[in-house]
C-alpha positions in Angstrom: 17.2 -10.1 -2.9 14.5 -13.1 -2.5 13.7 -14.9 0.5 11.2 -17.8 1.3 9.8 -15.6 4.1 6.3 -13.8 3.5 6.9 -9.8 5.5 2.9 -8.4 6.3 2.7 -5.2 7.3 0.1 -2.8 8.0 -0.8 1.4 8.2 -3.0 1.9 9.9 -3.5 5.9 9.7 -6.5 8.2 7.4 -5.4 8.6 3.8 -3.6 11.8 3.7 0.0 12.1 2.1 1.6 14.2 4.0 1.4 11.0 6.4 3.4 9.1 3.8 0.7 5.9 2.6 1.6 7.1 -1.3 5.3 6.9 -0.5 4.1 3.3 1.4 2.7 2.1 -2.3 6.2 3.7 -3.8 8.2 1.4 -0.9 6.0 -1.8 -1.1 7.4 -1.3 -5.3 10.9 -1.6 -4.2 10.2 -5.0 -3.0 8.5 -6.0 -5.0 10.9 -5.3 -7.4 13.5 -6.9 -5.3 11.4 -9.4 -5.3 9.9 -10.3 -1.7 6.3 -11.2 -0.9 4.8 -9.1 1.4 1.7 -7.6 2.3 0.3 -4.2 3.4 -2.8 -3.4 4.6 -4.3 -0.2 4.6 -7.2 0.6 7.6 -7.7 3.5 7.4 -10.7 5.9 6.0 -11.0 8.4 2.9 -9.7 12.3 3.7 -10.4 15.2 1.0 -7.1 14.9 0.4 -6.6 11.5 -1.0 -10.7 9.2 -1.7 -10.3 5.4 -1.8 -11.6 5.3 -4.7 -8.4 7.6 -5.7 -6.3 5.1 -3.8 -7.0 2.3 -4.6 -6.2 3.7 -8.5 -3.5 4.1 -7.3 -2.7 1.0 -6.3 -4.0 -0.7 -9.4 -1.6 1.6 -12.0 1.1 0.3 -9.0 0.4 -3.0 -10.1 0.5 -4.5 -7.2 -3.2 -5.8 -5.8 -2.0 -8.8 -5.0 0.2 -7.4 -2.7 -1.6 -4.1 -1.2 -5.0 -4.3 0.1 -7.1 -1.3 0.7 -9.6 -2.6 3.5 -11.1 1.7 4.4 -12.6 2.9 7.6 
């Protein structure tokens, strides 16, 4: 399903897997596959669970660099 509307999402929280920050990237993959135009801004600090470098890598691996921006803390 394609739409002319651009959706803008915000994740505000530290990078804990239990908070769903990696699951959110999977949801973004689904949106992208369905043709939705969207942006996700992620704001939050890195943790022992997921570092900033690891999260940026997860974004790149999923080819979401044009849709997802990790801003850090």
